[in-house]
N, C-alpha and C positions, 0 to 999 in steps of 0.2 A: 308444529313439530320442533323438537329441541335442536339446538346447534350441534353439528357434528364437526369436530376439528381433527385435521390430519397434520402431523408433524413429521418431517423427514428424520429418520433415525440414523441410517447409514445405507450405503449402496442403493438398493431399490426398495428398502423397507421403510414403511410409514407406520407410526403409531396412530391409531384411530381412537378418539375418545367421544363418548356420548354420555351425558349426565355423569354418573359415577363409574361407567364401564370403560374398559380399555382393551384393545386387541391390536395385533400387528398384522399388516398386510405386506407380503413380500412376493418375489418371484422364485420359481424353482431355480436350482443352480444352472441347469442347461439354458435358462433364459437370463442369466446374469445376476440372479439373486442368491440368497443364502437359505431360502426356504424357512424363514423365521415365522411364517404364518401363511394363511391361504392367500392366493393371488386375487386381484380384483375380479376376474371373471368367476372364480370359485365363490367369492362373496356374493356376487350378483346372482348366481344360480342358487346359492344357499338362501338368499333373501326371498326368492320366489318360493322355494320349497318350505321354508319356515312359515311364511305367510299362509300357504295352503294348509300346512300341518295345524296351525293354530285354528284356522277356520274349521277344519275337520274335527278337531278335538272339541271346539265349542258346539258344533252340530251334534256330536255324540252326547255331550253333557245335557244339552237342551232337550234332546229326545230320549233321555234315559238309557242311552246305549253305552257300551264299554268304550272308553277312550284310552285307558292305560295300555301302553305298548304300541301305540301308533308309531310306525316307522316310515320314513321317506328316504328314498335313494334318488339322487339327481345326477345327471350327466349333461354337461353342455358341450355342444359341438361347435367348432369355430368355422368361419368362412372367410375368404379373402375377397378383396376388391369390392367394397372396402372391408378391412379387417373388422369382424363383428361376431357376435354370437348368432349362429345360424339356427340352432334348435336347442331346446331344453327338454329332456326326457325325465319325467318324474314318475317313479313307482311309489304308490301309496299302499302300504301294507297295513291293513286294518286288523284289529284284535280278533282272535279266534272266536267264532260264533257270530260274527257281525252279520246281520240279516242281508241276504242277497238283494232283496227288494229295496234296500236303502242305499245301495252303492251308487246308483245314478244321481240320487239326491246329494250325496257327498261331492260328486264331480260338479254338479250344478252350483252348490254352495261355494266350492273352491274357486269358481270363476268370479266370485265377488271380491277376491283378494286384490288389495291395492296394487301390488306389483304386477299381477296379471293384467289388470285394467290399465295400468300405466303403459304397458307394452302394446296394448290395443289402441291406446290414444296417447302417443308420445308427448312428453312435456316439453315446454320451451326450456332451453338451457341458456343461461346468461353467465358467461365466463368473463370475469373482469380481473385485471391485474392491479394490485394495490401497491 
C-alpha cells in the first residue's frame, strides 16, 4: 500500500496526500474546526461505503448487470466509553431494473471489502513518535 501523509494545516485541519491526490480533513465548527473537509469519522465511514460500492460495481460488470448510477448513503453513529463508531448504516441503491434475485449476492460480495474485513479482524496499530 502507498504511503499516506498528513500535515497539519491550521486549527484542526490536516492535508492528506496519497500518491498524487490531496484532500483536507477537519472538524465541524461546533467541534472546534472550520469545516474545511470531512472529519475523520466521516472519512472512515466513507472508506467503508466506497469499498462496498467498488465491489458492487465490479460484481455488476462481471455479471453483465448495470452498474451506472449505483449510489450509497452512509451514516455512522457514535458511542461513548470509549468514544468510537458504534454502528455504520449503509444504503446501497442499485440501478433501475437490477434483478431481485441478485441482491443477496451483492451483499455477500460486499462482505469481501477490505474495510469490512478489517473491522471484523482489527489490525495491530503501532503508533511511534519520531
